[in-house]
C-alpha positions in Angstrom: -1.3 -13.1 11.9 -0.4 -9.7 12.7 3.5 -9.3 12.5 5.9 -6.2 14.2 9.4 -5.1 14.1 11.9 -3.3 16.3 14.7 -1.6 15.9 18.1 -2.7 16.8 19.6 0.7 16.9 18.1 3.4 18.4 16.9 6.0 15.9 17.8 8.8 16.7 16.9 12.7 14.8 20.6 12.6 13.6 20.4 9.3 12.5 17.0 10.5 10.5 17.6 13.9 9.3 21.3 12.0 7.8 19.3 9.7 6.0 16.7 12.4 4.9 20.1 14.3 3.0 20.7 11.0 1.5 24.1 10.4 3.9 25.8 6.8 3.6 24.2 5.6 6.9 24.0 2.5 8.0 20.7 1.4 9.4 20.2 -1.6 11.5 17.2 -3.4 12.4 15.8 -6.3 14.1 12.5 -8.5 12.8 10.9 -11.3 13.6 11.3 -12.6 10.1 12.9 -11.5 7.1 10.6 -9.0 5.7 10.5 -5.5 3.9 9.8 -2.4 5.9 8.2 0.7 5.4 9.9 4.0 6.6 8.8 7.5 7.7 8.2 10.2 5.3 7.2 13.7 6.2 3.9 15.1 5.7 3.9 18.5 6.8 4.5 19.9 3.1 1.6 18.9 0.6 -0.6 20.5 -1.8 -4.5 20.1 -1.6 -5.5 19.2 -4.8 -9.4 18.7 -3.9 -11.9 18.0 -0.9 -13.5 14.9 -0.6 -17.5 14.3 -0.8 -17.1 10.8 0.3 -14.9 8.6 2.3 -15.1 5.0 1.5 -13.2 3.1 4.1 -12.2 -1.1 3.3 -10.4 -3.6 5.0 -7.6 -5.5 2.8 -6.5 -8.4 3.4 -4.1 -10.6 1.2 -2.3 -13.7 1.0 1.6 -13.1 3.0 3.4 -16.2 2.2 2.6 -18.9 -0.9 0.7 -21.5 1.9 -1.3 -18.6 3.5 -4.9 -19.6 2.9 -6.1 -17.6 5.8 -5.4 -14.1 4.5 -5.5 -12.4 8.0 -2.4 -10.1 6.6 -4.4 -7.0 6.5 -4.4 -2.8 6.2 -7.2 -0.4 6.5 -7.2 1.1 2.8 -9.4 4.8 2.5 -10.8 6.1 -1.1 -11.3 9.8 -0.6 -13.8 10.8 -3.2 -13.4 14.4 -5.0 -15.1 16.2 -8.0 -11.9 16.3 -9.6 -9.3 13.7 -7.7 -9.9 10.3 -6.0 -7.1 9.1 -3.8 -6.6 5.5 -2.5 -4.1 4.9 0.2 -3.3 3.0 3.8 -4.9 4.8 6.3 -2.7 3.8 8.9 0.6 4.2 7.4 -0.9 7.5 6.4 -2.0 8.1 10.3 1.4 7.3 11.6 3.6 9.2 9.1 1.2 12.0 10.6 1.7 10.8 14.3 5.5 11.1 13.6 6.0 13.9 11.8 4.8 15.6 14.5 6.6 13.6 17.2 10.0 14.4 15.5 9.7 18.3 16.4 9.2 17.1 19.9 10.3 13.7 21.5 12.3 12.5 18.6 10.9 9.2 18.9 9.6 7.0 15.4 7.2 4.6 15.7 7.0 1.6 13.6 4.4 0.6 11.0 3.2 -2.7 11.0 4.9 -4.7 7.8 1.4 -5.5 5.9 0.7 -1.9 5.2 1.0 -1.0 2.0 3.3 1.4 0.5 1.7 2.9 -2.1 -1.0 5.2 -3.0 -2.8 6.2 -6.0 -4.4 9.5 -7.4 -7.2 9.6 -9.9 -7.6 12.4 -12.0 -11.2 12.4 -13.2 -11.0 15.1 -16.0 -7.8 13.4 -17.5 -8.8 9.9 -16.6 -5.7 9.1 -15.3 -3.9 7.5 -12.5 -0.9 8.5 -10.8 1.1 6.2 -8.6 3.5 6.1 -6.2 5.2 3.6 -4.5 7.4 4.0 -1.4 10.7 2.1 -1.7 11.0 -0.6 1.7 14.2 0.7 3.5 14.9 4.3 2.0 12.9 7.3 1.7 12.6 6.8 -2.3 9.4 7.4 -3.4 8.9 5.7 -7.0 5.9 7.4 -9.7 4.7 6.8 -12.6 1.5 7.6 -14.5 -0.9 5.5 -16.6 -4.7 5.6 -18.0 -7.2 4.6 -16.3 -7.9 1.1 -16.9 -10.8 0.2 -19.3 -12.1 -3.3 -17.6 -14.3 -5.2 -19.6 -17.0 -6.3 -17.0 -19.2 -10.0 -17.5 -22.3 -9.1 -15.1 -23.5 -12.0 -13.1 -27.5 -11.1 -13.3 -28.3 -13.9 -10.5 -25.1 -13.3 -7.8 -26.1 -10.7 -5.8 -25.7 -9.8 -2.2 -26.4 -7.4 0.4 -23.2 -5.6 1.9 -23.2 -2.7 4.6 -26.9 -2.0 3.9 -26.7 -1.6 0.1 -28.2 -4.2 -2.7 -25.3 -5.5 -4.7 -24.3 -7.0 -8.3 -21.8 -9.0 -8.7 -19.4 -9.0 -12.0 -16.5 -10.3 -13.7 -13.6 -9.0 -15.4 -9.8 -9.2 -15.7 -7.0 -6.7 -15.3 -3.1 -7.1 -14.3 -2.7 -10.7 -15.2 -5.7 -11.5 -12.9 -9.4 -12.4 -12.8 -11.4 -10.6 -10.2 -14.9 -11.2 -9.0 -16.5 -7.8 -7.7 -19.9 -6.5 -6.1 -21.2 -3.4 -6.6 -24.3 -0.8 -5.9 -25.6 0.9 -8.4 -27.5 3.2 -5.1 -23.9 5.3 -5.2 -23.5 5.6 -8.6 -19.5 6.2 -9.1 -17.6 4.4 -11.3 -15.1 4.1 -8.5 -13.3 1.1 -6.2 -10.6 0.1 -4.4 -7.0 0.2 -6.0 -7.2 0.6 -9.7 -10.8 -1.6 -9.8 -14.0 0.8 -11.5 -15.8 1.5 -14.6 -19.3 -0.2 -13.5 -22.3 1.6 -12.6 -22.1 1.8 -9.2 -19.3 1.5 -6.1 -17.8 -1.4 -5.9 -17.9 -2.8 -2.2 -16.4 -5.7 -2.4 -13.6 -7.6 -4.6 -11.7 -10.9 -4.8 -9.2 -12.2 -7.1 -10.2 -15.7 -8.7 -6.8 -17.2 -6.8 -8.3 -16.3 -3.3 -5.3 -13.7 -2.7 -6.5 -10.6 -2.4 -10.0 -9.1 -0.5 -11.3 -5.3 -0.9 -14.4 -5.4 1.5 -15.9 -1.9 2.7 -16.2 -1.2 6.1 -17.3 2.3 6.1 -18.8 4.6 4.4 -19.5 8.2 5.0 -20.0 11.9 3.4 -16.9 13.8 4.7 -15.3 17.4 3.6 -11.6 16.1 4.0 -8.3 17.3 2.5 -7.3 15.5 -0.5 -3.6 16.0 -0.5 -0.9 15.4 -2.8 2.8 15.8 -0.7 5.6 17.3 -1.7 8.0 14.2 -1.5 11.3 13.7 -3.8 9.9 11.3 -6.5 11.5 9.1 -9.3 9.4 9.3 -11.8 9.7 6.3 -14.5 7.4 4.3 -16.8 4.9 1.7 -15.1 7.1 -1.3 -17.0 10.5 0.4 -15.2 8.5 0.1 -12.2 7.3 -3.3 -12.3 10.8 -4.6 -13.6 12.6 -2.7 -10.5 9.9 -4.3 -8.1 10.3 -7.5 -9.7 14.0 -7.6 -8.8 13.9 -6.2 -5.4 11.8 -9.4 -4.2 13.8 -11.8 -6.1 17.2 -10.5 -4.7 16.1 -9.2 -1.3 19.0 -9.4 0.6 21.4 -7.8 -2.0 19.1 -5.1 -2.2 19.4 -4.2 1.2 23.0 -5.1 1.1 22.8 -2.4 -1.7 20.9 0.0 0.8 23.6 0.0 3.7 20.9 -2.2 5.7 21.8 -4.4 8.3 18.7 -6.6 9.0 18.9 -9.7 11.8 16.6 -12.0 12.3 16.5 -14.5 15.3 18.6 -17.8 15.0 17.0 -21.3 14.1 16.6 -24.3 16.0 16.1 -22.5 19.0 19.1 -20.9 19.4 19.4 -17.8 21.2 20.6 -14.0 19.3 20.0 -12.7 16.2 21.5 -13.3 12.8 21.9 -11.5 9.8 19.8 -12.3 6.8 21.3 -14.4 4.1 22.4 -12.4 1.1 20.4 -14.8 -0.6 17.0 -14.2 1.1 14.0 -13.6 -1.6 11.1 -12.0 -0.5 7.6 -13.6 -1.3 6.3 -11.8 -4.4 3.0 -11.4 -5.3 2.0 -8.3 -6.8 -1.9 -7.5 -7.4 -1.0 -6.6 -10.6 1.7 -9.3 -12.6 
């Protein structure tokens, strides 16, 4: 269920730089169904805070609608493990940002992300045992940031539940975090207490994680020892508490039509009933809200 959107207007360099300058530019999009869209951010300016020792690639599959039991919506997530910092992010969105940043210097053209790509990234400070979480706000250049302690998940080992993933012998465990119950498979052959998203705290790397409601699945699809820069981007962050972010996110999804209108966005979808043409998204539109952390 790969879903794409297309611009109804031509996105020129003028519009892009006006948006970057917070000017009141009305952006117009056409999409095959109402959905939140992540916009481009420039990746030219950043600080290299560490160098990775390993790169872990996960396939992330998740429920796109309440009735979506197939979990075909997906993204590719990377976990870069350094000595001091660990970074988790969508490699698809990161690569597209890099590509668009270069394109803006030459062709002035921006390619579009898939709506399933995740607009958050997490930086873990191994020394301070803290997480810095960044969330890109749909349709805007805003990046909301909060800092929280690394969660202390109380895991229960399941000695009889074992599996082999990517050739690694794994042991299962269960634990609760963020309002959900998770079952994970980890390997002590890679003795780092890390995993996808905010999951970790076991005596080995988590290679697979599934929530009890079958809403989300993280599963490793590649492991490599790579020296890659761990980057902290120079974006305009709106710092807030975790509670403030979660309240804002809930409002944003439950009032999606109003949120789009208030951000000077015009969003069009195909007319219903087989009628040709487009119609604006209703101000009463509510986006399906099923966050990883409730």
